[in-house]
C-alpha positions in Angstrom: -41.2 -39.5 -36.9 -40.7 -38.3 -33.3 -37.2 -38.8 -33.5 -37.0 -36.4 -36.6 -39.2 -33.8 -34.4 -37.3 -34.0 -31.7 -33.6 -33.7 -33.8 -35.2 -30.4 -35.4 -36.2 -29.0 -32.3 -32.6 -29.7 -31.0 -31.1 -28.1 -33.6 -33.6 -24.9 -33.6 -32.6 -24.6 -30.3 -28.9 -24.7 -30.6 -28.8 -22.5 -33.6 -30.9 -19.7 -31.7 -28.4 -20.1 -28.5 -25.4 -19.9 -30.7 -26.7 -16.4 -32.9 -27.1 -14.9 -29.2 -30.6 -15.4 -27.7 -28.0 -14.6 -24.7 -26.9 -11.7 -26.1 -24.1 -9.7 -24.2 -23.7 -6.0 -24.3 -21.2 -4.6 -26.0 -18.0 -3.1 -24.3 -14.8 -1.1 -24.7 -11.7 -3.9 -24.9 -10.2 -3.8 -20.9 -6.6 -4.7 -20.3 -5.1 -5.9 -16.5 -4.3 -3.2 -14.4 -3.0 -4.5 -10.9 -1.0 -3.3 -7.9 -0.5 -2.6 -4.3 -1.2 -0.1 -1.9 -0.1 0.6 1.7 -1.8 3.2 4.1 0.6 4.2 6.9 2.8 1.1 6.0 -0.8 -1.5 6.3 -2.8 -2.5 3.7 -6.1 -0.6 3.8 -8.1 -3.9 3.7 -11.8 -3.5 1.7 -10.7 0.1 0.7 -12.2 1.0 -2.8 -9.6 2.5 -5.5 -11.3 4.4 -8.1 -10.2 5.5 -11.8 -11.6 8.3 -13.0 -10.8 8.9 -16.7 -8.9 11.9 -17.9 -11.4 11.7 -21.0 -14.7 10.0 -21.2 -14.8 6.5 -22.4 -16.8 6.0 -25.2 -18.7 3.2 -24.5 -20.9 1.4 -27.0 -23.9 1.3 -25.3 -23.7 4.8 -23.4 -22.7 3.4 -20.1 -20.7 5.7 -17.6 -17.3 3.9 -17.1 -15.4 4.2 -14.1 -12.5 1.5 -13.5 -12.6 0.1 -9.6 -10.6 -2.1 -7.4 -11.2 -3.4 -3.8 -7.8 -4.2 -2.0 -7.1 -7.4 -0.5 -5.5 -8.4 3.0 -2.2 -8.0 1.5 -2.9 -4.7 0.1 -2.9 -6.1 -3.4 -5.7 -4.7 -6.0 -7.0 -5.8 -9.3 -8.8 -3.5 -11.4 -12.3 -4.1 -13.0 -14.4 -2.2 -15.1 -17.5 -4.4 -16.2 -17.0 -7.7 -14.4 -14.8 -8.0 -10.8 -11.2 -7.8 -11.8 -11.5 -7.8 -15.8 -9.1 -4.8 -16.3 -9.7 -1.4 -17.6 -9.7 0.2 -20.9 -6.5 2.2 -22.2 -6.4 5.6 -21.3 -4.9 8.3 -18.7 -6.7 7.9 -15.1 -6.3 10.1 -11.7 -6.9 7.2 -8.8 -8.5 8.2 -5.5 -9.4 6.1 -2.5 -12.1 5.6 0.3 -11.8 3.1 3.0 -15.1 2.9 4.5 -15.9 1.4 7.7 -17.6 -1.2 8.2 -20.3 -2.8 10.6 -22.1 -5.9 11.0 -25.8 -4.7 11.9 -28.5 -7.9 12.1 -26.1 -10.0 9.9 -25.7 -7.6 7.5 -23.0 -5.6 6.3 -23.2 -1.6 6.5 -20.8 0.5 5.1 -20.1 3.7 7.1 -18.2 6.9 6.8 -15.0 7.0 4.7 -11.7 6.0 7.6 -9.7 8.7 5.4 -12.1 11.5 5.8 -12.3 12.1 2.1 -8.8 13.2 2.0 -7.8 11.0 -1.1 -11.3 11.1 -2.4 -10.9 14.2 -5.3 -9.9 13.2 -8.5 -8.5 16.8 -9.0 -6.1 16.0 -6.4 -5.4 11.8 -6.8 -3.1 9.6 -4.9 -1.5 8.6 -8.4 -2.3 9.0 -12.1 -1.5 6.6 -14.5 -1.7 5.4 -18.2 -3.4 2.1 -19.0 -1.8 0.3 -22.1 -2.9 -1.9 -24.4 -0.7 -4.7 -22.2 -0.5 -5.9 -19.0 -0.1 -2.6 -16.5 1.6 -3.2 -13.2 1.1 -0.3 -10.9 3.7 0.9 -8.8 3.4 0.6 -5.1 1.2 3.4 -3.9 2.2 4.6 -0.2 -0.3 6.9 1.5 0.7 8.6 5.0 -2.4 10.2 7.0 0.1 11.9 9.5 
């Protein structure tokens, strides 16, 4: 009788697990978006690119969606919306960039003012405009000059 009860318990738990006890929030479908950025010929390591949608994205659970990316040591970036570098929903975007100063205080990273002085942070005058398609989206190299 003990084995039967254990097997019944196991089947019950497995079916609950499979039916969404760990349910994820619904999300808009995203597609890979990646590229490279240089400022004055050098990669702006840890700069943040923000992708402002031309029209609001209709998220199933009414979250505000604004894809973003963090620039790597080689200037490369991969855009993410929900998780890391999962991509961006299809649509048109204005790209802006901020590059905060980073200091270590007491073992903690502290983000300071934008090294670019908000010069490239306005979506009304973006560094680039792109259209994300339901496909693999490679953005041409973005080259900015500060002087």
